C-alpha positions in Angstrom: -33.6 -97.0 8.0 -34.8 -97.7 11.5 -32.6 -96.6 14.4 -32.5 -98.3 17.8 -33.8 -95.7 20.4 -34.2 -97.6 23.6 -31.8 -99.8 25.7 -33.8 -102.1 28.1 -30.6 -103.7 29.5 -28.6 -100.9 31.2 -29.8 -98.5 33.8 -30.2 -94.9 33.0 -27.1 -93.7 34.8 -25.0 -96.3 33.0 -26.5 -95.2 29.7 -25.7 -91.5 30.5 -22.0 -92.5 30.9 -21.9 -94.5 27.6 -23.8 -91.9 25.7 -21.3 -89.3 26.8 -18.5 -91.4 25.5 -20.3 -92.1 22.2 -21.1 -88.4 21.4 -18.3 -88.2 18.8 -19.6 -91.4 17.2 -23.1 -90.0 16.9 -21.8 -86.8 15.3 -20.4 -89.0 12.5 -23.8 -90.4 11.6 -26.8 -88.2 10.8 -30.0 -89.2 12.6 -28.4 -91.4 15.2 -29.7 -90.4 18.7 -28.5 -91.3 22.2 -30.2 -94.4 23.5 -32.9 -94.0 26.2 -33.3 -96.4 29.2 -36.5 -98.4 29.7 -39.3 -96.4 31.4 -38.8 -96.3 35.1 -35.0 -97.2 34.9 -33.8 -93.6 34.5 -32.1 -93.6 37.9 -30.8 -97.2 37.8 -27.2 -98.2 37.5 -24.2 -97.5 39.6 -20.5 -96.9 38.7 -17.6 -97.5 41.1 -14.2 -96.6 40.0 -10.7 -96.7 41.5 -7.2 -95.6 40.5 -4.6 -97.6 42.4 -0.8 -97.0 42.9 0.3 -100.3 41.3 -1.0 -102.9 38.9 -0.9 -105.6 41.7 -3.0 -103.4 44.0 -5.5 -102.9 41.1 -5.9 -106.7 40.7 -6.4 -107.1 44.5 -9.0 -104.3 44.5 -10.8 -106.0 41.6 -10.8 -109.4 43.2 -11.8 -108.1 46.6 -14.7 -106.2 45.1 -16.0 -109.2 43.2 -15.5 -111.5 46.2 -17.5 -109.1 48.4 -20.3 -109.2 45.9 -20.4 -113.0 45.8 -20.3 -113.2 49.6 -23.2 -110.8 49.9 -25.5 -112.8 47.6 -24.6 -112.0 44.0 -24.4 -115.1 41.8 -21.0 -115.5 40.2 -22.6 -116.2 36.9 -24.0 -112.6 36.9 -20.5 -111.1 37.0 -18.0 -110.6 34.2 -14.5 -109.2 33.9 -13.9 -107.5 30.5 -10.3 -106.8 29.6 -8.9 -104.9 26.5 -6.4 -107.8 26.0 -5.8 -111.2 27.6 -2.5 -110.3 29.2 -3.8 -110.2 32.8 -6.1 -113.2 32.6 -3.8 -115.5 34.6 -3.4 -113.0 37.4 -7.1 -112.2 37.6 -8.0 -115.9 37.6 -5.5 -116.6 40.4 -6.7 -113.7 42.5 -10.3 -114.8 42.3 -9.6 -118.4 43.0 -7.5 -117.3 46.0 -10.7 -115.7 47.3 -12.8 -118.8 46.7 -14.6 -117.2 43.8 -15.5 -119.7 40.9 -14.1 -118.3 37.7 -13.9 -119.2 34.0 -11.6 -117.8 31.3 -13.5 -117.6 28.0 -12.0 -118.0 24.6 -8.9 -119.5 23.1 -6.8 -116.3 23.1 -7.4 -116.1 26.9 -6.6 -119.7 27.6 -3.2 -119.4 25.9 -2.1 -116.9 28.6 -2.8 -119.4 31.4 0.3 -121.3 32.7 -1.0 -124.8 32.4 -2.0 -124.3 28.7 1.2 -122.4 28.0 3.3 -125.3 29.3 1.4 -127.8 27.2 1.8 -125.6 24.1 5.5 -125.1 24.8 6.2 -128.8 24.8 4.3 -129.2 21.5 6.3 -126.3 20.0 9.6 -127.8 21.0 8.5 -131.2 19.6 7.5 -129.7 16.2 10.3 -127.1 15.9 13.8 -127.7 17.3 14.4 -123.9 16.9 11.6 -123.0 19.4 14.2 -121.8 21.9 11.8 -119.5 23.9 9.4 -122.4 24.5 12.3 -124.7 25.6 13.6 -122.1 28.0 10.1 -121.9 29.6 10.2 -125.6 30.2 13.8 -125.7 31.5 13.2 -122.9 34.0 9.8 -124.2 35.1 9.0 -126.1 38.3 9.6 -129.5 36.8 13.2 -129.2 35.4 14.3 -126.2 37.5 17.4 -125.3 35.5 19.3 -122.3 37.0 20.8 -119.4 35.0 24.3 -120.7 35.0 23.5 -124.0 33.4 21.1 -122.3 31.1 23.8 -120.0 29.9 26.2 -122.9 29.4 23.6 -124.7 27.3 23.3 -121.7 25.1 27.0 -121.6 24.7 27.1 -125.2 23.7 24.3 -124.6 21.2 26.3 -121.8 19.6 29.3 -124.0 19.3 27.3 -126.6 17.5 26.8 -124.1 14.7 30.6 -124.2 14.1 30.6 -123.3 10.5 29.7 -119.7 11.2 33.2 -119.0 12.5 36.4 -121.1 12.1 39.0 -120.2 14.7 38.0 -116.5 14.5 38.8 -116.4 10.8 36.7 -113.8 9.0 38.2 -114.2 5.6 35.7 -113.0 2.9 37.0 -115.6 0.4 36.2 -118.4 2.8 32.7 -117.0 3.5 32.0 -116.7 -0.2 33.1 -120.3 -0.8 30.8 -121.5 2.0 27.9 -119.5 0.5 28.5 -121.2 -2.9 28.6 -124.6 -1.1 25.2 -124.0 0.4 26.3 -123.3 4.0 23.8 -121.0 5.6 25.5 -118.5 8.0 22.1 -117.5 9.4 21.3 -121.0 10.7 19.3 -120.7 13.9 21.0 -121.8 17.1 19.0 -124.6 18.6 18.9 -125.3 22.3 17.1 -128.6 21.5 20.2 -129.7 19.5 22.4 -128.9 22.4 20.1 -131.0 24.7 20.6 -134.0 22.4 24.3 -134.0 23.2 23.6 -135.1 26.7 22.1 -138.4 25.6 25.5 -139.6 24.8 27.5 -138.7 28.0 25.0 -137.1 30.4 26.9 -137.9 33.6 30.5 -137.2 32.4 32.6 -134.7 34.3 33.5 -131.4 32.7 37.1 -132.7 32.0 35.7 -135.4 29.7 33.5 -133.1 27.6 34.8 -132.0 24.2 33.9 -128.4 24.9 34.9 -128.4 28.6 31.8 -126.5 29.7 31.3 -127.0 33.5 27.7 -128.1 33.7 26.5 -129.0 37.2 25.8 -132.8 37.7 22.1 -132.2 38.4 21.7 -130.2 35.2 23.4 -133.0 33.1 20.9 -135.5 34.4 17.9 -133.3 33.8 19.1 -132.3 30.3 19.5 -135.9 29.4 16.1 -136.9 30.8 14.4 -134.1 29.0 16.2 -134.9 25.7 15.2 -138.6 26.0 11.6 -137.5 26.8 11.4 -135.2 23.8 12.9 -137.9 21.5 10.4 -140.4 22.6 7.5 -138.0 22.1 8.6 -137.0 18.6 8.1 -140.6 17.5 4.3 -140.1 17.9 4.0 -136.8 16.0 2.4 -138.6 13.0 -0.4 -139.8 15.3 -3.8 -138.1 15.4 -3.7 -134.7 17.1 -5.7 -135.7 20.2 -3.5 -138.8 20.7 -0.4 -136.6 20.6 -1.8 -134.1 23.1 -2.8 -136.8 25.6 0.5 -138.5 25.2 2.3 -135.2 26.0 0.1 -134.8 29.1 0.8 -138.4 30.2 4.6 -138.3 29.7 5.1 -134.8 31.2 2.9 -135.5 34.1 1.1 -132.2 33.9 -2.4 -133.7 34.2 -1.3 -135.8 37.2 0.4 -132.8 38.8 -2.8 -130.8 38.6 -4.8 -133.7 40.0 -2.5 -134.2 42.9 -2.4 -130.6 43.9 -4.6 -129.7 47.0 -4.8 -126.1 46.0 -8.2 -124.7 44.8 -6.4 -123.1 41.9 -5.4 -126.5 40.6 -9.0 -127.5 40.2 -9.7 -124.5 38.1 -6.6 -125.2 36.1 -7.8 -128.8 35.4 -11.0 -127.3 34.0 -8.9 -124.8 31.9 -6.9 -127.7 30.5 -10.1 -129.6 29.7 -11.5 -126.5 27.9 -8.3 -126.3 25.8 -8.5 -130.0 24.9 -12.1 -129.4 23.8 -10.9 -126.7 21.4 -8.3 -129.0 20.1 -10.9 -131.7 19.6 -13.1 -129.3 17.7 -10.1 -128.4 15.5 -9.4 -132.0 14.8 -13.0 -132.8 14.1 -12.9 -130.3 11.2 -10.1 -132.2 9.5 -9.6 -135.9 10.0 -5.9 -135.4 9.1 -5.3 -132.5 11.5 -1.7 -132.5 12.6 0.1 -130.9 15.5 1.9 -128.5 13.1 -1.5 -127.3 11.7 -2.9 -126.9 15.3 0.1 -124.8 16.4 -0.3 -122.6 13.4 -4.0 -122.2 14.4 -3.0 -121.2 17.9 -0.4 -118.7 16.8 -3.0 -117.0 14.5 -5.6 -117.0 17.3 -3.1 -115.4 19.7 -2.1 -112.7 17.1 -5.6 -111.9 16.0 -7.8 -112.2 19.1 -11.0 -111.2 17.4 -10.7 -113.9 14.8 -10.9 -117.7 14.7 -12.3 -117.8 18.2 -16.0 -118.2 18.4 -16.2 -119.6 21.9 -19.0 -118.2 24.1 -19.3 -118.2 27.9 -20.5 -121.5 29.3 -23.6 -121.9 31.5 -21.7 -122.6 34.7 -22.3 -120.4 37.7 -18.8 -118.8 37.4 -17.4 -115.3 37.0 -16.5 -114.9 33.3 -13.2 -113.4 32.3 -13.0 -112.4 28.7 -11.9 -109.7 26.3 -14.1 -106.7 25.6 -14.3 -107.8 21.9 -15.9 -111.1 22.9 -18.6 -109.3 25.0 -20.6 -108.0 22.1 -24.2 -109.1 22.4 -23.8 -110.4 26.0 -24.9 -108.9 29.3 -24.4 -109.4 33.0 -25.7 -107.7 36.1 -22.2 -106.7 37.2 -19.3 -105.9 34.8 -15.7 -105.1 35.9 -13.3 -103.4 33.5 -9.7 -103.3 34.7 -6.7 -101.8 32.9 -8.2 -98.4 32.1 -4.8 -96.8 31.8 -3.1 -94.5 29.3 -2.2 -96.4 26.1 -4.1 -99.6 27.0 -7.8 -98.9 26.9 -8.4 -96.9 24.7 -5.4 -98.5 23.0 -2.9 -96.2 21.2 -0.9 -99.1 19.8 -0.7 -98.6 16.0 -2.3 -101.3 13.9 -0.7 -103.0 10.9 -1.3 -101.2 7.6 -1.7 -102.8 4.3 0.6 -100.3 2.8 3.5 -101.6 4.9 2.6 -105.3 5.6 2.0 -107.7 2.7 -0.1 -110.0 4.9 -2.7 -107.2 5.6 -5.7 -107.2 3.2 -6.0 -103.9 1.2 -8.9 -101.8 2.2 -10.5 -102.0 -1.2 -10.9 -105.7 -0.9 -12.5 -105.7 2.6 -16.2 -105.9 3.2 -16.1 -102.8 5.4 -14.2 -100.7 2.8 -16.6 -97.8 2.9 -15.8 -97.2 6.6 -12.0 -97.4 6.1 -9.6 -94.5 5.2 -8.4 -94.4 1.5 -5.3 -93.1 -0.1 -5.8 -90.0 -2.2 -2.3 -89.9 -3.6 0.8 -92.0 -3.5 3.2 -89.2 -2.7 4.6 -88.2 0.7 1.7 -85.9 1.5 -0.9 -88.5 0.6 0.8 -91.2 2.7 1.0 -88.8 5.7 -2.7 -88.0 5.4 -3.5 -91.7 5.2 -1.5 -92.5 8.3 -3.3 -89.6 10.2 -6.6 -90.9 9.0 -5.7 -94.4 10.2 -5.0 -93.0 13.7 -8.4 -91.3 13.7 -10.0 -94.5 12.6 -8.4 -96.4 15.3 -9.5 -93.9 17.9 -13.1 -94.2 16.6 -12.9 -98.0 16.8 -11.7 -97.8 20.4 -14.6 -95.5 21.2 -17.0 -98.0 19.8 -15.4 -100.8 21.8 -15.6 -98.7 24.9 -19.3 -98.0 24.3 -20.0 -101.7 23.9 -18.0 -102.5 27.1 -19.7 -100.0 29.3 -23.2 -101.0 28.2 -22.8 -104.7 29.1 -23.8 -104.3 32.8 -27.4 -104.0 33.9 -26.8 -102.5 37.3 -23.2 -102.1 38.4 -20.0 -101.1 36.5 -16.6 -101.4 38.2 -13.8 -99.6 36.4 -10.2 -99.4 37.5 -6.6 -98.4 36.6 -3.2 -97.9 38.1 -0.1 -95.7 37.9 2.6 -98.2 37.9 2.6 -101.3 35.7 4.4 -104.5 36.6 7.5 -103.6 34.5 7.1 -100.0 33.4 9.7 -97.4 34.3 7.3 -94.5 33.6 3.9 -94.2 35.3 0.8 -94.8 33.2 -2.1 -93.1 34.9 -5.9 -93.0 34.1 -7.0 -93.2 30.5 -9.7 -91.0 29.0 -12.3 -93.8 29.8 -11.3 -94.0 33.5 -11.3 -90.2 33.7 -14.9 -90.2 32.2 -15.9 -92.7 34.9 -14.3 -90.5 37.6 -16.2 -87.4 36.3 -19.4 -89.4 36.2 -19.0 -90.4 39.8 -18.1 -86.9 40.8 -21.3 -85.7 39.3 -23.1 -87.9 41.9 -23.8 -91.0 39.8 -21.4 -93.3 41.4 -18.6 -93.9 44.0 -14.9 -93.2 43.8 -13.5 -96.0 46.0 -9.8 -95.0 45.6 -7.9 -92.4 43.6 -4.1 -92.5 44.1 -2.2 -89.3 43.6 0.1 -88.9 40.6 3.7 -90.1 41.5 6.4 -87.5 41.9 8.4 -86.6 38.8 11.5 -88.6 39.8 9.6 -91.5 41.5 10.5 -95.0 40.7 8.2 -98.0 40.1 7.8 -99.7 43.5 7.3 -103.1 41.7 10.8 -102.8 40.2 12.3 -101.7 43.5 10.9 -104.7 45.3 12.7 -106.9 42.8 16.1 -105.6 43.5 16.4 -107.9 46.5 18.3 -111.2 46.0 15.9 -113.9 44.7 16.4 -117.7 44.6 16.3 -119.2 41.1 14.9 -121.8 40.5 12.2 -121.0 43.0 12.2 -123.2 46.1 9.6 -125.9 46.2 6.6 -125.8 48.5 7.8 -127.7 51.5 4.3 -128.9 52.5 3.4 -130.0 48.9 6.8 -131.7 48.6 6.3 -133.6 51.8 2.9 -134.8 50.7 4.2 -136.0 47.3 7.1 -137.9 49.0 4.7 -139.5 51.4 2.4 -140.6 48.6 5.4 -141.9 46.6 6.6 -143.9 49.7 3.1 -145.4 50.2 3.2 -146.6 46.6 6.7 -148.0 46.9 5.8 -149.8 50.2 2.8 -151.3 48.6 4.8 -152.6 45.6 7.4 -154.0 48.0 4.7 -155.7 49.9 3.2 -157.3 46.8 6.7 -158.4 45.7 7.3 -160.1 49.0 4.0 -162.1 48.9 3.9 -163.2 45.3 3.7 -166.9 46.4 0.6 -166.4 48.5 -1.0 -163.9 46.0 -0.3 -165.2 42.5 -0.8 -162.9 39.6 -4.2 -163.1 37.9 -4.1 -165.1 34.6 -6.5 -164.2 31.8 -8.6 -167.2 30.7 -9.6 -166.7 27.0 -12.5 -169.1 27.5 -14.2 -167.0 30.1 
């Protein structure tokens, strides 16, 4: 067997870092040696690392570093941001666009985390499944419908009342429940906010005194609930149409595409491109099956989101943009500069336990997998054997994370940016640097890179500043952008004035008549 001995992509200093991380991997395989750089590149490659106090500051540091590189002559297409998961894609994209850096999110699992795609998918989920309450709440609390917490809670109360057979006047008689079970009544029926919306189609503007349940909805909420219910009912009539027709109809009816086109912000242009990329994926899915339905496509999306490494074979495009993608998708690719954020404890390397075939029926047993020789086996089915298997699985996961880290840190040719933070956006306990970021720190301390920032560990009783900043009173729904609202109203008034002008001059400007002979 021939072993690869030379890496002509990465500089020598970057290879020293990666080889240090991969030392436990080489010890597992006899005859595998550390890769050497190309002749003359032994001193090439630079590492810059930073540990910031908060997650938000880390994103800013990352975006500022990339923006500086672009302003000083580095082509955006020679830069990539590799993340362990797609969770931060939307924030990274927004931060880069805010700094006028062209950016592209690569892969379906990443696109699903972006707000414009998430909104479209949410509408589709509500259309297909009346029990998709989480998706409907996203729509109701979003910038279009702007439903506040009070009316949202009242809607939930009405939805619970619609499932009236689960409780009759507080009676909890076991004989009655047994009789209902025999009659086929399901006491576990899912409460549906969509069903509650439908009730507003009958009396959307009635006062609270005229309602059967007497719930005091605000007048604005009644109107919005009724309009959304009517919109969803109309869209459901087209669910039997081809997939792409359904998606384009959703975009047209909801106005999402028009909203992005009308927005003057630079981020809107990137979001239009993102939406176009998502539609391309949907078209590819539909092309594989002439009878592809919305239900099948949503199942495909859920699977892609759950298993990021599968189903998604998208590669970075040729545009001159900074590429944002997961570390898994970076295998076989290279860039001049690679940034790796999120190098914090528990995230990269990940300590999240993976699903085991011994506990999950949907997981393929190791004996049936193509890589069975590399996977732990169960020696005995007693308590001791299962405990040994679980420990072996932890070791195997750690090994896989080391392999992923090695792949990630050997993608850059000349510059590696690595960063982490102490406080996440919602965590009550600090995270701190992971083993990977600590390795980058030690590498820089040895004179092979630069430590741009290294925040001190928070005090033992310190609180997350991100959570403290949220204790102030906040307006919900969020107030509209005054300037954007004024522009939209001005545009709407221009259209109305033009229509009024046309209506007033119908005699002098008769409507065009189609002549079938011409």
